[in-house]
C-alpha positions in Angstrom: 295.8 17.2 60.3 293.0 19.1 58.5 292.1 20.9 61.8 295.7 21.8 62.4 296.0 23.1 58.8 292.9 25.3 59.2 294.3 26.5 62.5 297.6 27.6 61.1 295.9 29.1 58.0 293.6 31.2 60.2 296.5 33.4 61.2 297.7 34.8 64.5 294.2 35.6 65.7 293.6 31.8 66.1 295.8 31.7 69.2 293.8 34.1 71.4 290.6 32.4 70.0 292.0 29.1 71.2 292.6 30.5 74.7 289.0 31.9 74.8 287.6 28.6 73.6 289.4 26.7 76.4 288.2 29.1 79.0 284.7 29.0 77.7 284.6 25.2 77.7 286.0 24.9 81.2 283.3 27.2 82.5 280.6 25.3 80.6 281.6 21.8 81.8 282.0 23.1 85.4 278.6 24.7 85.4 276.9 21.7 83.8 278.3 19.5 86.5 277.2 22.0 89.2 273.6 22.2 87.8 273.3 18.4 87.4 274.1 17.8 91.0 271.6 20.5 92.1 268.7 19.1 89.9 269.4 15.5 91.1 268.9 16.3 94.8 267.1 19.6 95.2 263.4 18.5 95.1 264.1 15.6 97.6 265.8 18.0 100.0 263.0 20.5 100.0 260.3 17.9 100.4 262.1 16.3 103.3 262.7 19.5 105.2 259.2 20.9 104.7 257.6 17.6 105.7 259.7 17.4 108.8 259.0 21.0 109.8 255.3 20.2 110.0 256.0 17.8 112.9 259.4 18.7 114.5 261.6 21.7 113.8 264.6 20.0 115.3 264.4 17.2 112.8 263.9 19.6 109.9 267.0 21.6 111.0 269.0 18.4 111.2 268.0 17.3 107.7 268.8 20.8 106.3 272.2 20.7 108.1 273.1 17.4 106.5 272.2 18.8 103.1 274.3 22.0 103.6 276.5 20.9 100.7 273.7 21.9 98.4 272.5 25.6 97.9 268.9 24.8 98.8 270.1 23.0 101.9 272.1 26.0 103.1 269.1 28.2 102.2 266.7 26.2 104.4 269.2 25.7 107.2 270.0 29.5 107.6 266.9 30.4 109.7 266.7 27.0 111.4 270.2 27.3 113.0 269.2 30.4 114.9 268.7 29.7 118.6 265.7 31.9 118.8 264.0 34.1 116.3 260.7 35.7 115.4 258.9 35.6 112.0 260.7 38.7 110.7 264.1 37.4 111.6 263.2 34.0 110.0 262.3 35.8 106.7 265.4 38.0 106.7 267.6 35.0 107.2 266.0 33.3 104.2 266.3 36.4 102.0 270.0 37.0 102.9 271.0 33.4 102.3 269.0 33.3 99.0 271.0 36.4 97.7 274.3 34.8 98.5 273.4 31.4 96.9 272.0 33.0 93.7 275.2 35.1 93.4 277.2 31.9 93.6 275.1 30.3 91.0 276.0 33.1 88.5 279.7 32.3 88.8 281.3 32.1 85.4 278.8 34.3 83.7 281.1 37.3 83.4 283.7 35.1 81.7 281.2 33.8 79.2 280.1 37.4 78.5 283.7 38.4 77.8 284.1 35.4 75.4 280.9 36.3 73.6 282.0 39.8 73.1 285.7 39.2 72.2 285.6 36.1 70.0 283.8 37.7 67.0 286.0 40.8 67.3 289.2 38.7 67.3 288.0 36.7 64.4 287.3 39.9 62.4 290.7 41.2 63.3 292.3 38.0 62.0 290.3 38.4 58.8 291.4 42.0 58.3 295.1 41.1 58.9 294.8 38.3 56.4 293.2 40.6 53.8 296.0 43.2 54.3 298.6 40.5 53.8 296.9 39.2 50.7 296.3 42.5 49.1 299.9 43.5 49.5 300.9 40.9 47.0 298.6 42.2 44.3 300.2 44.1 41.5 298.1 46.1 39.0 299.7 44.3 36.1 298.7 40.9 37.5 295.0 41.6 37.5 293.0 39.2 35.4 295.9 36.7 35.2 296.5 33.4 36.9 298.9 35.0 39.3 296.0 36.4 41.3 294.7 32.9 42.2 296.9 32.8 45.2 295.5 36.1 46.4 291.9 34.8 46.3 293.1 31.7 48.2 294.7 33.9 50.9 291.5 35.9 51.2 289.5 32.7 51.7 291.9 31.5 54.3 291.7 34.8 56.1 288.0 34.2 56.7 288.8 31.1 58.8 289.4 33.3 61.9 286.1 35.0 61.5 284.2 31.7 61.2 286.1 30.4 64.3 285.3 33.5 66.3 281.6 33.2 65.5 281.5 29.5 66.4 283.1 30.2 69.8 280.8 33.1 70.5 277.6 31.2 69.4 278.4 28.1 71.6 279.2 30.4 74.6 276.0 32.3 74.1 273.9 29.2 74.0 275.2 27.9 77.3 275.2 31.4 78.8 271.4 31.7 78.1 270.9 28.2 79.4 272.6 28.9 82.7 270.7 32.1 83.1 267.4 30.2 82.7 268.6 27.8 85.4 269.2 30.7 87.8 265.7 32.1 87.1 264.2 28.7 87.9 266.2 28.6 91.1 264.7 31.9 92.1 261.2 30.4 91.8 262.3 27.3 93.8 263.8 29.4 96.6 260.8 31.6 96.7 258.3 28.7 96.9 260.3 26.8 99.5 260.9 29.9 101.6 257.2 30.8 101.6 256.3 27.3 102.7 258.8 27.4 105.5 257.7 30.9 106.7 254.1 29.9 106.6 254.8 26.8 108.8 256.8 29.0 111.1 254.0 31.4 111.6 251.5 28.6 112.1 253.5 26.6 114.6 256.8 28.3 115.6 259.4 26.3 117.5 258.7 26.4 121.3 261.7 28.0 122.9 259.9 28.9 126.1 260.3 25.5 127.8 264.0 25.2 127.2 264.5 28.8 128.2 262.5 28.4 131.4 264.4 25.3 132.3 267.7 27.1 131.9 266.5 30.0 134.0 265.3 27.7 136.8 268.6 25.9 136.8 270.5 29.2 137.0 268.2 30.8 139.6 267.6 28.0 142.0 270.1 28.4 144.8 272.1 25.4 146.0 270.9 23.6 149.1 272.9 24.5 152.2 273.7 21.7 154.5 271.8 21.8 157.8 273.5 22.5 161.0 272.6 20.8 164.3 272.9 23.2 167.2 273.8 21.3 170.4 273.1 23.2 173.6 276.3 23.4 175.7 274.4 23.9 178.9 271.0 22.4 178.6 268.5 23.5 181.1 267.7 20.9 183.7 264.2 19.7 183.7 261.7 21.2 186.0 261.4 19.0 189.1 258.4 19.3 191.3 259.1 20.8 194.7 
């Protein structure tokens, strides 16, 4: 009941602050679950794909494809799913996929930025409205008497919205900075894994020549025509000695 009393005493600005706090908490919990899943499997996926790429690129591509539900899995699988590529195409596929995945990791940041900016302003607005309402009830003749006690109480209650707005903004700012640090760390992870994969590709690229030549031979070799036996209708009689 104390929380409800504080909420109602905070004035009309508490309702938009409640909406902002719900939005902020939903983003925070969703992003925390997202990052926990990434940190639990990311290192294992990178190690398995890199180790497999040293021996067999097809096995590495299959491992990365199975881990495509993770950002790093999609990042590593992007160049491996190409049928044939050179080192430049391999690197471009890594860079393009990294940009898309990092953009997805920043999802929700704009909403947190809006909450951080709006919550203190809404709290201040609630305080100003409360002060206006309290000061309206002051009469010059009542100054210095006990009748002004209610005015001071109203001023104190009007500060509740400011405190609430600051709390919402501070919590949102803490997690906003935390998620930004996670994205920066992912940039390092993607860069390291991409450099290792590109180095392995340059040292021992997949051999596409054998499969390509096999396909070419199968397409070029003409089908064997059935032989025809030509029977002489009028065979020459054998030479008989005179």
